[in-house]
DRENPA-3360 file (N, C-alpha, C; in nm, 2 decimals, always signed):
BEGIN
1 = XXXXXXXX = +0.08/-0.12/+0.00/+0.00/+0.00/+0.00/+0.09/+0.12/+0.00 ~ +0.05/+0.22/-0.07/+0.12/+0.35/-0.08/+0.10/+0.43/+0.05 ~ +0.20/+0.51/+0.08/+0.20/+0.60/+0.19/+0.16/+0.74/+0.14 ~ +0.07/+0.82/+0.21/+0.04/+0.95/+0.18/+0.10/+1.05/+0.28 ~ +0.19/+1.14/+0.23/+0.26/+1.23/+0.31/+0.22/+1.37/+0.27 ~ +0.18/+1.46/+0.36/+0.15/+1.60/+0.33/+0.27/+1.68/+0.38 ~ +0.31/+1.78/+0.30/+0.42/+1.87/+0.33/+0.36/+2.01/+0.33 ~ +0.37/+2.09/+0.44/+0.32/+2.22/+0.45/+0.42/+2.32/+0.51;
9 = XXXXXXXX = +0.41/+2.44/+0.47/+0.49/+2.55/+0.53/+0.41/+2.63/+0.63 ~ +0.46/+2.65/+0.75/+0.39/+2.73/+0.85/+0.48/+2.83/+0.91 ~ +0.42/+2.94/+0.97/+0.49/+3.03/+1.05/+0.50/+2.98/+1.19 ~ +0.58/+3.04/+1.28/+0.60/+2.99/+1.41/+0.46/+2.98/+1.48 ~ +0.37/+3.08/+1.45/+0.24/+3.08/+1.52/+0.14/+2.99/+1.45 ~ +0.19/+2.90/+1.36/+0.10/+2.80/+1.30/+0.01/+2.85/+1.18 ~ +0.04/+2.96/+1.13/-0.03/+3.02/+1.01/+0.02/+2.96/+0.88 ~ -0.06/+2.94/+0.78/-0.02/+2.88/+0.66/-0.07/+2.96/+0.54;
17 = XXXXXXXX = -0.14/+3.07/+0.56/-0.20/+3.15/+0.45/-0.23/+3.29/+0.50 ~ -0.25/+3.38/+0.40/-0.29/+3.51/+0.43/-0.18/+3.61/+0.40 ~ -0.21/+3.74/+0.39/-0.11/+3.84/+0.34/+0.01/+3.84/+0.44 ~ -0.01/+3.84/+0.57/+0.10/+3.85/+0.66/+0.19/+3.72/+0.65 ~ +0.12/+3.61/+0.63/+0.20/+3.48/+0.61/+0.29/+3.49/+0.48 ~ +0.23/+3.54/+0.37/+0.31/+3.55/+0.25/+0.42/+3.65/+0.26 ~ +0.40/+3.76/+0.33/+0.50/+3.86/+0.35/+0.62/+3.80/+0.43 ~ +0.59/+3.72/+0.53/+0.69/+3.66/+0.61/+0.76/+3.55/+0.54;
25 = XXXXXXXX = +0.69/+3.47/+0.47/+0.74/+3.35/+0.40/+0.84/+3.40/+0.29 ~ +0.81/+3.51/+0.23/+0.89/+3.56/+0.12/+1.03/+3.60/+0.16 ~ +1.05/+3.62/+0.30/+1.18/+3.65/+0.35/+1.26/+3.53/+0.38 ~ +1.20/+3.41/+0.37/+1.27/+3.29/+0.40/+1.33/+3.23/+0.27 ~ +1.46/+3.24/+0.26/+1.53/+3.19/+0.14/+1.57/+3.05/+0.15 ~ +1.52/+2.96/+0.06/+1.55/+2.82/+0.06/+1.70/+2.81/+0.04 ~ +1.76/+2.70/+0.10/+1.90/+2.68/+0.08/+1.92/+2.53/+0.03 ~ +2.05/+2.49/+0.02/+2.08/+2.35/-0.02/+2.02/+2.25/+0.07;
33 = XXXXXXXX = +2.01/+2.27/+0.20/+1.95/+2.18/+0.29/+1.80/+2.16/+0.26 ~ +1.74/+2.27/+0.23/+1.59/+2.27/+0.19/+1.57/+2.18/+0.07 ~ +1.65/+2.21/-0.03/+1.63/+2.13/-0.16/+1.67/+1.98/-0.13 ~ +1.77/+1.95/-0.05/+1.80/+1.81/-0.02/+1.69/+1.74/+0.05 ~ +1.62/+1.82/+0.14/+1.51/+1.76/+0.21/+1.40/+1.73/+0.12 ~ +1.37/+1.82/+0.02/+1.26/+1.79/-0.08/+1.30/+1.67/-0.16 ~ +1.42/+1.66/-0.20/+1.46/+1.54/-0.28/+1.45/+1.41/-0.21 ~ +1.48/+1.41/-0.08/+1.46/+1.29/+0.01/+1.31/+1.26/+0.01;
41 = XXXXXXXX = +1.23/+1.36/+0.04/+1.09/+1.34/+0.05/+1.03/+1.28/-0.08 ~ +1.08/+1.33/-0.19/+1.03/+1.29/-0.32/+1.09/+1.16/-0.38 ~ +1.20/+1.11/-0.31/+1.27/+1.00/-0.36/+1.19/+0.87/-0.39 ~ +1.09/+0.85/-0.31/+1.01/+0.73/-0.33/+0.87/+0.77/-0.38 ~ +0.85/+0.89/-0.42/+0.72/+0.94/-0.47/+0.69/+0.88/-0.61 ~ +0.56/+0.83/-0.62/+0.51/+0.78/-0.74/+0.40/+0.88/-0.80 ~ +0.38/+0.99/-0.73/+0.28/+1.09/-0.77/+0.26/+1.20/-0.67 ~ +0.21/+1.31/-0.71/+0.17/+1.42/-0.63/+0.02/+1.43/-0.62;
49 = XXXXXXXX = -0.03/+1.46/-0.50/-0.17/+1.48/-0.48/-0.19/+1.63/-0.45 ~ -0.27/+1.70/-0.52/-0.29/+1.84/-0.51/-0.44/+1.88/-0.51 ~ -0.48/+1.98/-0.43/-0.61/+2.04/-0.45/-0.61/+2.13/-0.57 ~ -0.72/+2.17/-0.61/-0.73/+2.26/-0.73/-0.65/+2.39/-0.72 ~ -0.66/+2.46/-0.60/-0.59/+2.59/-0.59/-0.44/+2.56/-0.59 ~ -0.39/+2.46/-0.53/-0.25/+2.43/-0.53/-0.20/+2.40/-0.67 ~ -0.28/+2.31/-0.74/-0.25/+2.27/-0.87/-0.24/+2.40/-0.96 ~ -0.34/+2.49/-0.95/-0.33/+2.61/-1.04/-0.21/+2.70/-1.01;
57 = XXXXXXXX = -0.17/+2.71/-0.88/-0.05/+2.78/-0.85/+0.07/+2.71/-0.90 ~ +0.08/+2.58/-0.88/+0.20/+2.51/-0.91/+0.22/+2.51/-1.07 ~ +0.11/+2.49/-1.14/+0.12/+2.47/-1.29/+0.17/+2.60/-1.35 ~ +0.15/+2.72/-1.28/+0.20/+2.84/-1.33/+0.35/+2.86/-1.30 ~ +0.41/+2.79/-1.21/+0.54/+2.81/-1.16/+0.64/+2.70/-1.20 ~ +0.61/+2.57/-1.15/+0.70/+2.46/-1.16/+0.75/+2.43/-1.30 ~ +0.66/+2.43/-1.40/+0.71/+2.39/-1.54/+0.82/+2.48/-1.59 ~ +0.83/+2.60/-1.54/+0.94/+2.69/-1.58/+1.06/+2.68/-1.50;
65 = XXXXXXXX = +1.06/+2.60/-1.40/+1.18/+2.59/-1.31/+1.27/+2.48/-1.35 ~ +1.40/+2.49/-1.31/+1.49/+2.39/-1.34/+1.56/+2.34/-1.21 ~ +1.64/+2.24/-1.22/+1.71/+2.18/-1.11/+1.65/+2.05/-1.07 ~ +1.72/+1.98/-0.97/+1.68/+1.85/-0.94/+1.54/+1.84/-0.88 ~ +1.50/+1.93/-0.79/+1.37/+1.93/-0.73/+1.26/+1.95/-0.84 ~ +1.29/+2.06/-0.92/+1.19/+2.09/-1.02/+1.18/+1.98/-1.12 ~ +1.29/+1.92/-1.16/+1.29/+1.80/-1.26/+1.20/+1.69/-1.20 ~ +1.22/+1.66/-1.07/+1.15/+1.55/-1.01/+1.00/+1.59/-1.00;
73 = XXXXXXXX = +0.97/+1.70/-0.95/+0.82/+1.74/-0.94/+0.76/+1.75/-1.08 ~ +0.83/+1.80/-1.18/+0.77/+1.81/-1.31/+0.75/+1.68/-1.38 ~ +0.83/+1.58/-1.35/+0.82/+1.45/-1.41/+0.71/+1.36/-1.35 ~ +0.67/+1.38/-1.22/+0.58/+1.30/-1.15/+0.43/+1.32/-1.20 ~ +0.35/+1.21/-1.20/+0.21/+1.23/-1.23/+0.15/+1.31/-1.12 ~ +0.05/+1.40/-1.15/-0.02/+1.48/-1.05/-0.17/+1.43/-1.05 ~ -0.22/+1.42/-0.93/-0.36/+1.38/-0.91/-0.43/+1.50/-0.84 ~ -0.53/+1.56/-0.91/-0.59/+1.69/-0.86/-0.73/+1.66/-0.82;
81 = XXXXXXXX = -0.76/+1.71/-0.70/-0.89/+1.71/-0.64/-0.97/+1.84/-0.69 ~ -1.07/+1.82/-0.77/-1.15/+1.94/-0.81/-1.28/+1.89/-0.86 ~ -1.38/+1.97/-0.83/-1.51/+1.95/-0.89/-1.54/+2.05/-1.00 ~ -1.45/+2.14/-1.03/-1.47/+2.24/-1.14/-1.37/+2.23/-1.25 ~ -1.25/+2.17/-1.23/-1.16/+2.16/-1.35/-1.21/+2.05/-1.44 ~ -1.20/+2.08/-1.57/-1.23/+1.98/-1.67/-1.11/+1.94/-1.75 ~ -1.01/+2.03/-1.76/-0.89/+2.00/-1.83/-0.77/+2.03/-1.75 ~ -0.66/+1.95/-1.76/-0.54/+1.97/-1.69/-0.42/+1.96/-1.79;
89 = XXXXXXXX = -0.31/+2.01/-1.75/-0.19/+1.99/-1.83/-0.08/+1.95/-1.73 ~ +0.05/+1.94/-1.77/+0.16/+1.92/-1.67/+0.15/+1.78/-1.61 ~ +0.12/+1.68/-1.69/+0.11/+1.54/-1.65/+0.02/+1.53/-1.53 ~ -0.10/+1.59/-1.54/-0.20/+1.59/-1.43/-0.33/+1.53/-1.48 ~ -0.40/+1.48/-1.38/-0.54/+1.43/-1.41/-0.63/+1.47/-1.29 ~ -0.75/+1.50/-1.32/-0.85/+1.52/-1.21/-0.89/+1.39/-1.15 ~ -0.89/+1.38/-1.02/-0.93/+1.26/-0.95/-1.08/+1.24/-0.98 ~ -1.12/+1.11/-1.03/-1.26/+1.09/-1.06/-1.34/+1.07/-0.94;
97 = XXXXXXXX = -1.47/+1.12/-0.95/-1.56/+1.10/-0.84/-1.52/+1.17/-0.71 ~ -1.56/+1.11/-0.60/-1.52/+1.17/-0.47/-1.37/+1.17/-0.46 ~ -1.31/+1.29/-0.43/-1.16/+1.29/-0.43/-1.10/+1.21/-0.31 ~ -1.17/+1.20/-0.20/-1.12/+1.13/-0.08/-1.12/+0.98/-0.12 ~ -1.23/+0.93/-0.18/-1.24/+0.79/-0.22/-1.13/+0.76/-0.33 ~ -1.11/+0.86/-0.42/-1.01/+0.84/-0.52/-0.87/+0.83/-0.46 ~ -0.84/+0.91/-0.36/-0.71/+0.90/-0.30/-0.69/+0.76/-0.23 ~ -0.80/+0.71/-0.16/-0.80/+0.58/-0.10/-0.76/+0.47/-0.21;
105 = XXXXXXXX = -0.82/+0.49/-0.32/-0.79/+0.39/-0.43/-0.65/+0.40/-0.48 ~ -0.60/+0.53/-0.49/-0.46/+0.55/-0.53/-0.36/+0.48/-0.43 ~ -0.39/+0.50/-0.30/-0.31/+0.44/-0.20/-0.31/+0.29/-0.21 ~ -0.42/+0.23/-0.24/-0.42/+0.08/-0.26/-0.36/+0.03/-0.39 ~ -0.33/+0.12/-0.48/-0.29/+0.08/-0.62/-0.15/+0.03/-0.63 ~ -0.07/+0.03/-0.52/+0.07/-0.01/-0.54/+0.16/+0.03/-0.42 ~ +0.28/+0.04/-0.45/+0.38/+0.08/-0.35/+0.43/+0.22/-0.38 ~ +0.52/+0.27/-0.29/+0.58/+0.40/-0.30/+0.50/+0.50/-0.22;
113 = XXXXXXXX = +0.52/+0.63/-0.25/+0.47/+0.74/-0.17/+0.39/+0.84/-0.26 ~ +0.28/+0.89/-0.21/+0.21/+1.00/-0.27/+0.24/+1.12/-0.18 ~ +0.29/+1.22/-0.24/+0.33/+1.35/-0.17/+0.22/+1.45/-0.20 ~ +0.16/+1.50/-0.09/+0.06/+1.60/-0.11/+0.11/+1.74/-0.07 ~ +0.10/+1.83/-0.16/+0.14/+1.97/-0.13/+0.01/+2.05/-0.12 ~ +0.01/+2.16/-0.04/-0.10/+2.24/-0.02/-0.19/+2.20/+0.10 ~ -0.28/+2.29/+0.13/-0.36/+2.26/+0.25/-0.50/+2.32/+0.23 ~ -0.59/+2.29/+0.32/-0.72/+2.35/+0.31/-0.82/+2.24/+0.33;
121 = XXXXXXXX = -0.94/+2.26/+0.27/-1.05/+2.16/+0.30/-1.02/+2.02/+0.25 ~ -0.95/+2.00/+0.14/-0.91/+1.87/+0.09/-0.82/+1.80/+0.20 ~ -0.72/+1.87/+0.25/-0.63/+1.82/+0.35/-0.71/+1.77/+0.48 ~ -0.80/+1.86/+0.52/-0.89/+1.82/+0.64/-0.97/+1.69/+0.61 ~ -1.02/+1.68/+0.49/-1.10/+1.56/+0.45/-1.02/+1.44/+0.45 ~ -0.89/+1.45/+0.40/-0.80/+1.33/+0.40/-0.77/+1.29/+0.54 ~ -0.74/+1.38/+0.63/-0.71/+1.35/+0.77/-0.83/+1.29/+0.84 ~ -0.95/+1.35/+0.82/-1.07/+1.29/+0.88/-1.10/+1.15/+0.83;
129 = XXXXXXXX = -1.07/+1.12/+0.70/-1.09/+0.99/+0.65/-0.98/+0.89/+0.69 ~ -0.88/+0.93/+0.77/-0.77/+0.84/+0.81/-0.68/+0.81/+0.70 ~ -0.67/+0.89/+0.60/-0.58/+0.85/+0.48/-0.44/+0.91/+0.49 ~ -0.42/+1.01/+0.58/-0.29/+1.07/+0.59/-0.20/+0.99/+0.68 ~ -0.09/+0.95/+0.63/+0.01/+0.87/+0.70/+0.11/+0.95/+0.77 ~ +0.16/+1.06/+0.71/+0.26/+1.15/+0.77/+0.23/+1.29/+0.73 ~ +0.27/+1.38/+0.83/+0.25/+1.52/+0.81/+0.39/+1.59/+0.83 ~ +0.45/+1.65/+0.73/+0.58/+1.72/+0.74/+0.55/+1.87/+0.75;
137 = XXXXXXXX = +0.59/+1.93/+0.86/+0.56/+2.07/+0.88/+0.69/+2.15/+0.87 ~ +0.71/+2.23/+0.78/+0.82/+2.32/+0.76/+0.79/+2.45/+0.84 ~ +0.85/+2.47/+0.95/+0.82/+2.58/+1.04/+0.93/+2.69/+1.01 ~ +0.88/+2.80/+0.95/+0.97/+2.91/+0.91/+0.98/+3.01/+1.03 ~ +1.10/+3.08/+1.03/+1.13/+3.17/+1.15/+1.07/+3.31/+1.14 ~ +0.93/+3.31/+1.15/+0.86/+3.44/+1.16/+0.73/+3.41/+1.22 ~ +0.67/+3.52/+1.28/+0.54/+3.52/+1.34/+0.45/+3.59/+1.24 ~ +0.35/+3.53/+1.18/+0.26/+3.60/+1.09/+0.16/+3.69/+1.16;
145 = XXXXXXXX = +0.11/+3.64/+1.28/+0.02/+3.72/+1.35/-0.13/+3.72/+1.31 ~ -0.15/+3.67/+1.18/-0.29/+3.66/+1.13/-0.28/+3.56/+1.02 ~ -0.40/+3.52/+0.97/-0.41/+3.43/+0.86/-0.46/+3.30/+0.90 ~ -0.48/+3.21/+0.81/-0.55/+3.08/+0.83/-0.45/+2.98/+0.90 ~ -0.51/+2.91/+1.00/-0.43/+2.81/+1.07/-0.45/+2.67/+0.99 ~ -0.34/+2.59/+1.00/-0.34/+2.46/+0.94/-0.44/+2.37/+1.01 ~ -0.52/+2.30/+0.93/-0.61/+2.20/+0.97/-0.71/+2.24/+1.08 ~ -0.75/+2.37/+1.08/-0.84/+2.41/+1.19/-0.98/+2.34/+1.17;
153 = XXXXXXXX = -1.04/+2.32/+1.28/-1.17/+2.25/+1.27/-1.17/+2.10/+1.27 ~ -1.06/+2.04/+1.28/-1.05/+1.90/+1.28/-1.08/+1.84/+1.42 ~ -1.12/+1.72/+1.42/-1.13/+1.65/+1.55/-0.99/+1.62/+1.60 ~ -0.97/+1.59/+1.73/-0.84/+1.56/+1.78/-0.78/+1.44/+1.71 ~ -0.66/+1.45/+1.66/-0.60/+1.34/+1.58/-0.46/+1.32/+1.64 ~ -0.43/+1.21/+1.70/-0.30/+1.18/+1.76/-0.20/+1.15/+1.66 ~ -0.08/+1.21/+1.68/+0.03/+1.19/+1.59/+0.16/+1.17/+1.67 ~ +0.26/+1.10/+1.62/+0.39/+1.08/+1.68/+0.50/+1.15/+1.60;
161 = XXXXXXXX = +0.58/+1.23/+1.67/+0.69/+1.29/+1.61/+0.79/+1.18/+1.57 ~ +0.83/+1.19/+1.44/+0.92/+1.09/+1.39/+1.06/+1.14/+1.35 ~ +1.07/+1.27/+1.33/+1.20/+1.33/+1.30/+1.19/+1.49/+1.31 ~ +1.31/+1.54/+1.33/+1.32/+1.69/+1.33/+1.44/+1.72/+1.24 ~ +1.43/+1.80/+1.14/+1.53/+1.83/+1.05/+1.56/+1.98/+1.05 ~ +1.68/+2.03/+1.09/+1.72/+2.17/+1.09/+1.77/+2.20/+0.95 ~ +1.70/+2.29/+0.88/+1.74/+2.33/+0.74/+1.85/+2.44/+0.74 ~ +1.89/+2.49/+0.86/+2.00/+2.58/+0.86/+1.97/+2.73/+0.84;
169 = XXXXXXXX = +1.85/+2.76/+0.81/+1.82/+2.90/+0.78/+1.71/+2.95/+0.88 ~ +1.71/+2.88/+1.00/+1.61/+2.91/+1.10/+1.48/+2.83/+1.08 ~ +1.48/+2.75/+0.97/+1.36/+2.67/+0.94/+1.39/+2.53/+0.99 ~ +1.29/+2.47/+1.05/+1.30/+2.32/+1.09/+1.18/+2.25/+1.03 ~ +1.20/+2.13/+1.00/+1.09/+2.04/+0.95/+1.06/+1.94/+1.06 ~ +0.93/+1.94/+1.11/+0.89/+1.84/+1.20/+0.80/+1.74/+1.13 ~ +0.84/+1.61/+1.14/+0.77/+1.51/+1.07/+0.69/+1.43/+1.17 ~ +0.56/+1.41/+1.14/+0.47/+1.34/+1.23/+0.41/+1.22/+1.16;
177 = XXXX = +0.39/+1.11/+1.22/+0.32/+1.00/+1.17/+0.18/+0.99/+1.24 ~ +0.08/+0.96/+1.17/-0.05/+0.94/+1.23/-0.05/+0.82/+1.32 ~ -0.09/+0.83/+1.44/-0.10/+0.72/+1.53/-0.22/+0.63/+1.49 ~ -0.19/+0.51/+1.47/-0.29/+0.41/+1.42/-0.33/+0.32/+1.53;
% end
């Protein structure tokens, strides 16, 4: 069975979206350790899982990028949760039917890892359905002070810390596994 890992960027105060978050995140410059972490995360990936908003943002940026991380992301199949998209590009397909049930089928379809980028209602639905195996939180060195919190509104979900990675620029990645 495939593993589903979500990767998210957060501020110290747990924000993941909003004007203040974007302003703070734009000051965090990725370094070689950040790119090495992404390559390790993607090393066993057989596909990316994206919500519509993340897909639309990524398809505008990633195809124009170069380097090992970009080459890996660009080459992987993308599975997009959307009820409004009818066409995709960039090696992507819209998940058929109910997106949560489609992800469950993807997980059962083989080995390897599905990496999910982005957050929001789709992420919450995957956690609620018990489909998320790991959550990797990249905590950036700033306080946003406002904006949306990650996974707000979820029922209590126990997780175990599996690793802490210092990226060397004030950013750490905390990896958690869902307690089963």
